[in-house]
N, C-alpha and C positions, 0 to 999 in steps of 0.2 A: 544349267542350272536356274530354275525360277527365282525369284525375287522371295528373299527372305524379311519378313517382318519382326523387328527387335522392338521391344516394350521393356518400359522400367516402371515398375511398381513405386509407389511414393515410399520413401524409407520410414514416414510416420514421425518424423522429427524435424525440427528446424535447427541446422548447426547453426552455433554462435561462434565467430571469430577467437581466437584465444588472445589475439591481440586485443581484442575490445575487451575482453576479461581482465588481462593483465595492466595494461595501459588507462583505460577509460571507465571501468564499471565504478570504482571508486569516487569519482567526480558526478556521479549521474542520481538524481533523486528516484524515488521509487516509482513515482508516476509517470515520469519520464523514461525511465526505464521499460515499463509496461507499453509505453508508445513504441520504443524503438523495436521492442521484440513482435508487438503485433505487426509494425510494419514490415518488419524481417520475415515473418510468417506469410504475409500477404504477398510479398516480393518474390518468395520462392514459387508459389502457388501462381503467379501471374496475374492477380485479381488486381481490380480496381475499386478503389473505396474512396469514400468523402469524410470530412471531416466531423459531420454529424454521425456518420456510420460508426468512426472509431471511439467520438465520446459515449455514444450510447453502448458500446459493447464493453467499454472499459471505466464503464459508469463515472465518468469524467465530465466537468464543464468543457464545451468547445474552446472557451478562451485559455483553459489549461493544456488541450493538445495544443494549440498555436503555439503556447510558450514553451511546452517540449518539443516543438519543431524549431523553433530559435535555438534552444539550448544545444539540441541534437547539430543543430546546423553550425554553431559555434564551437562545437567540440568536433567538429570535421568528421563525424561518422556519419553523415549523410549530407546530402546538397541540396538546398532547395532551389529549384530555377524560377525564372518568371513566369514561365509558362501553367505552374503549379506542379510540374513533374517532380518528384521526391526519387533521387538517386541514392542508394544504399551504396557508401563506398568500400571499396575493399580494401580494409586494413592491413592484410598479410602482404599484401605488394606493396606497400611503402618501403622506401630504404631507409635508412638509419637516419639519414639527413633531413628528410621528411617528415620523421616521427619526431625529431627534435624540433623542427620548426613547428608541428602541430603543438607539441608541449609548451612551446614559449607563447604561442598565439593563445592558448586556452589561458595560461595562466595570466598573461597581459590582460586578456579581455575580462577576465573575473576581478582583476585589480581596476581596470578601467571603470565597470559597472559600480563599482564600491565607490570610487572619485568621483563619477558622474552623477552618483546617487540615483541611477535607475536601469531599467534592463536594457541592454543594445537591441534595437531592432536588425532584420537581417541587412539592411543597407548600411546599418553602422558597422555590423562584422564585416560586411566586403571592404569597406572603406579603410579599416584600421588591418585588414589582410594585405591591402595594396601599400598602404604606408609601410609596414612592415617588410614587404618583398619588394616592390617597385622601387621604393625610395630610397632603401637601406639603411632604413632607421632602426637601432635597436630598441627593445622594448623600455630600455631605461630613459633613453633620449625620447621617445613615445611619450612616457608618463611625464617627462619635463614639459614636453609642449603642449599636452592637455592640461596639466595645472597652470600654465602661463595664461592658456586661452580663458580658462577660468577667471584666472584674476582679472582679467581684461573685461569679465561679464560677457564673453562670448563663446559659450560652451557649446555651440551648434557645430555637429561632425562636419559639415560641407566647410565652416570656417577652418576648423583644424585640419581639414585636408588641403586647405590654401596653404596654411602657415606651414605644415610637413613639404610641400613643393618648393615654398621659397628656401627652407631651411636646407632641401636638399641641394638646391642650387646653389646655393652659399657655401656647400661644401661641408657640412654637418655630419659628423661620425659618431663623436663621442658626448658623453655627460658635459665635459668639461667644454668642447667646441660649443654645446646649446649654450652653457651659462654664460660664455663669452658673447654670443650672439645676443642673448638677451639683455646684457649689461651694455653693451653697444648700441641696440636699439633704444633702450631705456633712456640712455644719455641723449641720443637724438632728439627722440620725442620731448623730451624735458626742454631742451633750447626751443624746438618749436612752440611748446605752450609759454616759456617765459616770454619769447617774441609777441604772441597773441595778446598776453598779459600786458606785455606794456604798450600796447595799443588800446587797453580796455578791454578786452574781450576775453577775460578770465572766464574758462567752462565752455567756452565754445568749441564744439567739433572741429576740427581741421580737414578741410577739404582737399581734394587731390590736386587742385591749382595751387592752394596753398603750400602743400607739401613740398611741390615741385619748385616754387619759388624759394623757401627756406633752405630747400637742399642744394640750391644753387647759390645761394648767398653764401651759406655757411662751409659747403665742402666743394665746391668748385672755384668760388672766387675765394675760400678761406678767410672770410670774415672772422672777426671776434664777435660777440653778442654787443660789446661797447661800441663798436662801428656802425652795425646795425640800429642799436639804439639811436644813434646820432642822425642817420637817416629818416627814422620815424620821426624824429624831433623836427626836424627841418620841414616834413611834410605837413605835420600838424599845424607847425606854426604857419607856414605860408599858403594852405589849404583851407585850413581848418577842419580837416578830415583826415581818413587813415587808407588812402588809396595806394594799395599795395603795387598798383602799377608803376604810380611816381616814385613809391620809394624804391622800385626795382630800376627804374631809370637814374635814378641817383646812385644806387650801390652800384651799378653797370658802368657809369661814366668815371667814378673812383677806380673799379677794378682797371679800365684801360688806362687811368692816369698814374698807377701803380699804387696807390694807397695802400699801406700796410698798417698804420697805428692811427691813433685819434688823432696825433700830432701833425700828421700829413694831411687831415681833414682841414684844418687852420689854414695851413700854406694855398690850400685851393681854395679857400673862402676869400682869400685876400685878393685871388684872381678873379674874383666877381663869378664863381660857378653858380648857372641856374638852370636846373634842368628843364629840356622842353617838353612838355607834356601838354596835351589838350585840356583845356579847362573842363568841357564837357564830361571829360571823363572822371572829373573828380568825385569823390564819394562824401559828402557831407556826414558831419557826426550827428546822430539823430538825438535828441533830446532824451534822457535817463535812459540812453543805452549804453553810453559809454563814461567812463569817469576818468578825467586826467588831473594831475597835481600839477597845473601850469606854473605856479611860482616855483614848484622843486625844476621844472623844466627849464624856466629861465634862469635859475641859479647855476644850472648845468651847463647851458648854453654860455653864460658868462665865466664858467670855470669857478665858480664859488661853493661848489659842492653842495651837501644837503644842508 
């Protein structure tokens, strides 16, 4: 038998997945729905189109077409690839757990746009998808995370992603975990700022080397801020400066000698302790940069109080 040619005429209509109608239609604006249906039509016909053609055909602005793609990508009904290719997602094949993930993601992204006060970009959506799936953070925790970053004046999504990674590594799973972590974090940084404030550097940003030193003094050596202040006072009086390396030398020596309380410091003072630090590394106080109440410091050293 010779080869048989089989042909199929176009049915003359574009099928729309019932899942789309049941689960997504209510959340899509009219103009964005036009873009989706147009892309669906062109996809079945295997035609290539550009943004300008879509905008002209649908009597829309190109910027609105872009916004439609962003929203449809956010909802998960189509996927925008870096190459510019658009893939219409098969919704029928999605399992119940996938649909649940999509619904949670959609609701979360809507709330995130309201919280951030702006539309989310393609990149933003991809990052939040990753945070939700890869870091196992639930939407409630992600909202706490975003609000926390905003409170620190750091609403950039890349920064939010870094914080999400650190929370994941810290084992955060629930909103209570997140709130406890924030409380511990704020308490720690409050102590860091108190130390800088005692040195006259109120309002200064905390650098990474400073953070590492403060963390060592507070959480490795387990010194109270009172003991750290004593080391700062000695540094100021002996060097007329605020050299953190000098202060670290004092505290390291006290740690080796088993200092636990301010009273232990007096015992070591009587033994004539003096840290060995090269004078060249001292940091002199710059006029007008720092301010100290030297009379108060002297009274504290003499045990006279305020």
